[in-house]
Each structure stands twice: as C-alpha cells, then as structure tokens.
Backbone as JSON, one array per atom type, in Angstrom:
{
  "sequence": "MQVQQRLFAEAAEFGICCGLTIPIVDRRGHVAAMTFAAREPSAFRRVAERYEQALQLMAMCFHIHVRRPIEWWTAFC",
  "N": [[16.62, 76.97, -96.92], [19.07, 76.12, -94.61], [21.33, 78.11, -92.6], [23.92, 76.99, -92.32], [23.97, 75.15, -94.45], [23.75, 76.9, -96.6], [26.14, 78.31, -96.35], [28.04, 76.26, -96.92], [27.25, 75.69, -99.54], [27.81, 78.1, -100.86], [30.6, 78.18, -100.5], [31.32, 75.95, -102.03], [30.71, 76.91, -104.57], [32.89, 78.5, -105.05], [34.84, 76.67, -105.29], [35.83, 75.65, -102.95], [36.36, 73.08, -100.76], [37.24, 72.19, -98.33], [38.56, 73.2, -95.15], [39.88, 75.35, -92.55], [38.81, 77.14, -89.83], [39.72, 79.63, -87.64], [38.62, 80.85, -84.71], [38.84, 84.04, -83.17], [39.01, 85.79, -80.24], [39.08, 88.82, -78.6], [40.2, 90.61, -75.61], [38.12, 92.32, -75.05], [35.91, 91.11, -75.95], [35.44, 91.23, -78.66], [34.96, 89.6, -81.74], [36.61, 87.76, -84.21], [37.47, 85.98, -87.2], [39.61, 83.76, -88.87], [40.11, 82.16, -91.88], [41.43, 79.35, -93.5], [41.54, 77.78, -96.52], [41.0, 75.16, -98.99], [40.98, 73.44, -102.17], [41.4, 70.72, -102.41], [41.06, 68.07, -100.22], [43.13, 66.3, -99.26], [45.55, 67.68, -99.76], [45.14, 69.98, -98.24], [44.92, 68.9, -95.65], [47.49, 67.82, -95.26], [49.1, 70.16, -95.26], [47.9, 71.62, -93.17], [48.34, 69.96, -90.94], [51.12, 69.97, -90.84], [51.76, 72.67, -90.47], [50.26, 73.63, -88.32], [50.59, 75.14, -85.85], [51.79, 77.44, -86.87], [49.75, 78.42, -88.51], [47.86, 79.16, -86.6], [49.27, 81.17, -85.26], [49.55, 83.02, -87.37], [46.88, 83.75, -87.7], [46.39, 85.02, -85.24], [48.19, 87.19, -85.36], [47.15, 88.5, -87.6], [44.65, 89.28, -86.57], [45.42, 91.07, -84.56], [46.54, 93.18, -86.04], [44.4, 93.95, -87.66], [42.5, 94.66, -85.8], [43.3, 97.07, -84.63], [42.59, 99.44, -86.3], [39.83, 99.09, -86.11], [39.25, 99.43, -83.37], [39.99, 102.1, -83.14], [38.1, 103.29, -84.83], [35.67, 102.57, -83.58], [35.78, 104.14, -81.34], [34.74, 106.52, -82.09], [32.13, 106.05, -82.69]],
  "CA": [[17.96, 76.42, -96.71], [19.66, 76.55, -93.34], [22.53, 78.95, -92.71], [25.09, 76.14, -92.54], [23.9, 74.61, -95.81], [24.03, 78.0, -97.52], [27.58, 78.55, -96.25], [28.75, 75.23, -97.68], [26.91, 75.84, -100.95], [28.58, 79.25, -101.37], [32.0, 77.77, -100.56], [31.46, 75.05, -103.17], [30.69, 77.73, -105.78], [34.24, 79.03, -105.22], [35.76, 75.55, -105.37], [36.36, 75.33, -101.62], [35.69, 71.89, -100.22], [37.7, 71.91, -96.98], [39.28, 74.33, -94.59], [40.03, 75.5, -91.1], [38.5, 78.48, -89.37], [40.22, 79.86, -86.29], [37.95, 81.98, -84.07], [39.74, 84.86, -82.36], [38.24, 86.67, -79.37], [40.01, 89.65, -77.83], [39.82, 90.79, -74.21], [36.88, 93.09, -74.98], [34.83, 90.29, -76.47], [35.32, 91.33, -80.1], [35.18, 88.3, -82.35], [37.04, 87.72, -85.61], [37.79, 84.62, -87.61], [40.49, 83.65, -90.03], [39.86, 80.88, -92.52], [42.36, 78.82, -94.48], [40.72, 76.83, -97.26], [41.63, 74.53, -100.15], [40.09, 72.68, -103.05], [41.64, 69.29, -102.25], [41.19, 67.71, -98.81], [44.41, 65.69, -98.9], [46.56, 68.74, -99.74], [44.88, 70.85, -97.08], [45.23, 68.14, -94.44], [48.95, 67.75, -95.15], [49.62, 71.49, -94.89], [47.36, 71.99, -91.86], [49.02, 69.18, -89.92], [52.52, 70.37, -90.77], [51.9, 74.07, -90.06], [49.16, 73.95, -87.42], [50.92, 76.24, -84.94], [52.04, 78.64, -87.68], [48.45, 78.94, -88.94], [47.26, 79.83, -85.44], [50.03, 82.39, -85.05], [49.18, 83.94, -88.44], [45.54, 84.26, -87.41], [46.5, 85.96, -84.12], [48.83, 88.4, -85.87], [46.16, 89.15, -88.46], [43.65, 89.9, -85.73], [46.04, 92.22, -83.88], [46.7, 94.28, -86.99], [43.09, 94.39, -88.13], [41.73, 95.21, -84.68], [43.7, 98.45, -84.32], [41.7, 100.44, -86.91], [38.46, 98.91, -85.63], [39.16, 100.08, -82.06], [40.03, 103.54, -83.39], [36.82, 103.68, -85.43], [34.58, 102.43, -82.62], [35.86, 105.22, -80.36], [33.96, 107.65, -82.61], [30.76, 105.65, -82.97]],
  "C": [[18.53, 76.99, -95.41], [20.94, 77.34, -93.59], [23.76, 78.11, -93.02], [25.12, 75.6, -93.96], [24.22, 75.69, -96.83], [25.52, 78.33, -97.52], [28.37, 77.54, -97.08], [28.47, 75.33, -99.17], [27.7, 76.99, -101.58], [30.06, 78.9, -101.48], [32.24, 76.87, -101.77], [31.46, 75.81, -104.48], [32.08, 78.29, -106.08], [35.29, 77.92, -105.27], [36.38, 75.16, -104.04], [35.6, 74.12, -101.09], [36.17, 71.54, -98.82], [38.47, 73.11, -96.46], [39.3, 74.3, -93.07], [39.72, 76.94, -90.76], [38.94, 78.59, -87.92], [39.48, 81.06, -85.71], [38.94, 82.73, -83.18], [38.87, 85.82, -81.56], [39.24, 87.5, -78.56], [39.45, 89.89, -76.42], [38.54, 91.6, -74.03], [35.68, 92.32, -75.52], [34.6, 90.44, -77.96], [35.69, 89.99, -80.72], [35.6, 88.5, -83.8], [37.31, 86.26, -85.93], [38.71, 84.69, -88.81], [40.32, 82.25, -90.58], [40.95, 80.57, -93.53], [41.61, 77.71, -95.2], [41.48, 76.3, -98.47], [40.58, 73.78, -100.96], [40.22, 71.18, -102.82], [41.88, 68.94, -100.78], [42.56, 67.16, -98.43], [45.53, 66.74, -98.82], [46.38, 69.63, -98.53], [45.29, 70.15, -95.79], [46.74, 68.08, -94.2], [49.54, 69.07, -94.66], [49.16, 71.87, -93.48], [48.08, 71.23, -90.74], [50.47, 69.66, -89.74], [52.69, 71.76, -90.17], [50.81, 74.53, -89.1], [49.46, 75.16, -86.52], [51.17, 77.54, -85.71], [50.72, 79.25, -88.15], [47.77, 79.69, -87.8], [47.96, 81.15, -85.17], [49.68, 83.44, -86.11], [47.81, 84.56, -88.16], [45.6, 85.28, -86.27], [47.14, 87.27, -84.57], [47.88, 89.2, -86.76], [45.15, 89.91, -87.63], [44.2, 91.14, -85.03], [46.11, 93.42, -84.82], [45.37, 94.81, -87.5], [42.33, 95.1, -87.03], [42.07, 96.67, -84.41], [42.81, 99.49, -84.98], [40.26, 100.32, -86.41], [38.29, 99.6, -84.28], [39.17, 101.6, -82.22], [38.68, 104.01, -83.89], [35.7, 103.62, -84.4], [34.63, 103.5, -81.54], [35.02, 106.41, -80.79], [32.52, 107.3, -82.87], [29.89, 105.69, -81.73]]
}
C-alpha cells in the first residue's frame, strides 16, 4: 500500500473523510503542518470557506507557540 493510500485509510478509521492541511515553514526551513478535519464534506466546506483566513491565522499562531520549545531543545542536540 502506498503512503498516500495508508494515510487515507488511517483517516477513515477515525471517521475523517475531508480536511485541510496547512503547511508551515519557518525562516530556518523547519516544517510543521496543521490539519483541520471533519466527518462530513458539506459541513467542512461551509466552515472552511467562511473561516479560511482565520484557519490560516490559527495555524500560524500554533506554529509560533510550538516552535519555541523545539528551538530551545535543538540548541542542546
């Protein structure tokens, strides 16, 4: 099974059938991703269209707060 197929199969096991993943790359090249997912495509589409910019802002804020401990930890590795 290919990686993509396995990813979708695992998501289906949790009842996830649609979603949006926002890749986040910082100035040092560190990569993170934030995913918003739902069970029903129509509900997800409605929310994603209405709050598209807010979802992107949430992902950026999440990355900023998560990255701080990572940068601290990598200074010692």
